C-alpha positions in Angstrom: 8.9 -17.1 17.7 8.9 -13.3 18.1 11.1 -11.0 16.0 11.4 -7.3 16.1 12.9 -4.3 14.3 13.6 -0.8 15.6 14.1 2.5 13.9 15.6 5.1 16.3 15.7 8.9 16.1 13.1 9.1 13.3 12.1 12.6 12.5 8.4 12.2 13.2 6.5 12.8 16.4 5.5 9.7 18.4 1.8 10.8 18.4 1.7 11.0 14.6 3.5 7.7 14.2 1.2 6.1 16.8 -1.9 6.9 14.6 -0.4 4.8 11.8 0.9 2.0 14.1 -2.6 1.6 15.6 -3.9 0.7 12.2 -1.6 -2.3 11.7 -1.4 -3.7 15.2 -2.7 -7.3 15.3 -3.0 -7.6 11.5 -1.2 -10.2 9.2 1.9 -8.7 7.7 0.5 -8.8 4.1 -2.6 -6.8 5.1 -0.4 -4.5 7.2 1.9 -3.7 4.3 -1.2 -3.1 2.1 -2.7 -0.7 4.6 0.6 1.2 4.9 1.0 1.5 1.2 -2.3 3.3 0.8 -2.1 5.4 4.0 -1.4 9.1 3.0 0.9 10.0 5.9 4.6 10.5 6.1 4.9 8.2 9.0 3.4 5.3 7.0 6.5 5.1 4.8 8.7 5.0 7.8 6.6 2.3 9.5 6.5 0.2 6.3 10.3 0.3 6.2 10.5 -1.0 9.8 7.9 -3.7 9.2 9.8 -4.9 6.1 12.9 -5.1 8.3 11.1 -7.1 11.0 9.9 -9.5 8.3 13.5 -9.9 6.9 14.8 -10.5 10.4 12.2 -13.3 10.9 13.3 -14.9 7.6 17.0 -14.7 8.3 17.2 -15.2 12.1 14.5 -17.8 12.6 14.2 -19.3 9.1 10.5 -18.5 8.8 9.4 -19.5 5.3 5.7 -19.1 5.4 5.1 -15.3 5.7 1.4 -15.7 5.7 1.6 -16.9 9.3 3.3 -13.8 10.6 1.3 -11.2 12.4 2.2 -7.8 13.9 2.1 -8.4 17.6 3.7 -5.2 18.8 3.8 -1.7 17.1 4.8 1.2 19.3 6.3 4.6 18.9 8.3 5.8 21.9 9.4 9.4 22.2 13.0 10.3 21.3 15.1 13.3 22.0 13.9 16.7 20.8 15.9 19.0 18.5 15.6 22.4 20.1 15.7 25.5 17.9 15.1 29.2 18.6 13.2 31.5 16.2 13.6 35.2 16.9 10.4 37.2 17.3 9.4 40.8 17.6 10.6 43.1 20.4 13.6 40.9 21.4 11.5 37.8 22.2 12.3 34.2 21.3 10.1 31.5 20.1 11.2 27.9 20.9 10.7 25.3 18.2 10.9 21.6 19.3 11.5 19.1 16.4 10.3 15.9 17.9 11.8 12.5 17.2 10.6 9.0 18.0 11.8 5.4 18.2 9.6 3.0 16.2 9.4 -0.7 17.3 7.6 -3.3 15.3 7.5 -7.0 16.3 6.1 -9.9 14.3 5.4 -13.4 15.4 3.9 -16.6 14.0 2.4 -17.5 17.3 -1.0 -16.4 18.5 0.0 -16.1 22.1 2.0 -12.9 21.6 -1.0 -10.9 20.7 -2.5 -8.9 23.5 -6.1 -7.8 23.1 -7.4 -4.8 25.0 -10.7 -4.7 26.6 -13.1 -2.1 25.3 -13.2 1.2 27.2 -16.2 2.2 29.2 -17.6 5.6 29.0 -16.9 7.7 32.1 -19.8 8.0 34.4 -21.8 5.2 32.8 -24.3 3.5 35.0 -23.0 0.0 34.2 -22.7 -2.4 37.1 -19.2 -2.6 38.5 -18.5 1.1 38.1 -18.5 2.5 41.7 -18.0 6.1 40.6 -21.1 6.2 38.4 -23.8 8.6 39.3 -27.4 7.3 39.4 -29.8 8.5 36.7 -31.5 11.9 37.4 -34.9 10.4 38.4 -33.3 8.2 41.1 -31.2 10.9 42.7 -32.4 12.4 45.9 -33.1 16.1 45.9 
């Protein structure tokens, strides 16, 4: 069973929130809450609020009683609308300020199938087999 919670129009940029969400993705909810409690970022407080809401949704909607089984299976920050402001500058110019917002989505599940693991990234230009765009080492290159 998969349960999610969403916070929309949060006044934090999606890139900054994504740094915090990356730390809790795939972790048990107890460990994720502990990480968020000691993370010194503004986005951590907002993400903790959404995570607690997702846990409460799982308890109420699906009668989950054992919270130790719940894991964070999805944690994403999508970009929201920007608040556009203008700051006057010297010689009649204008400087545009964009206050970014985001939509935070956190999903928890007690099943192991919901967790998607990513394959490790390969370095660009590595000479590993299966990388057709890789350059051969310098001593093997023809001159």
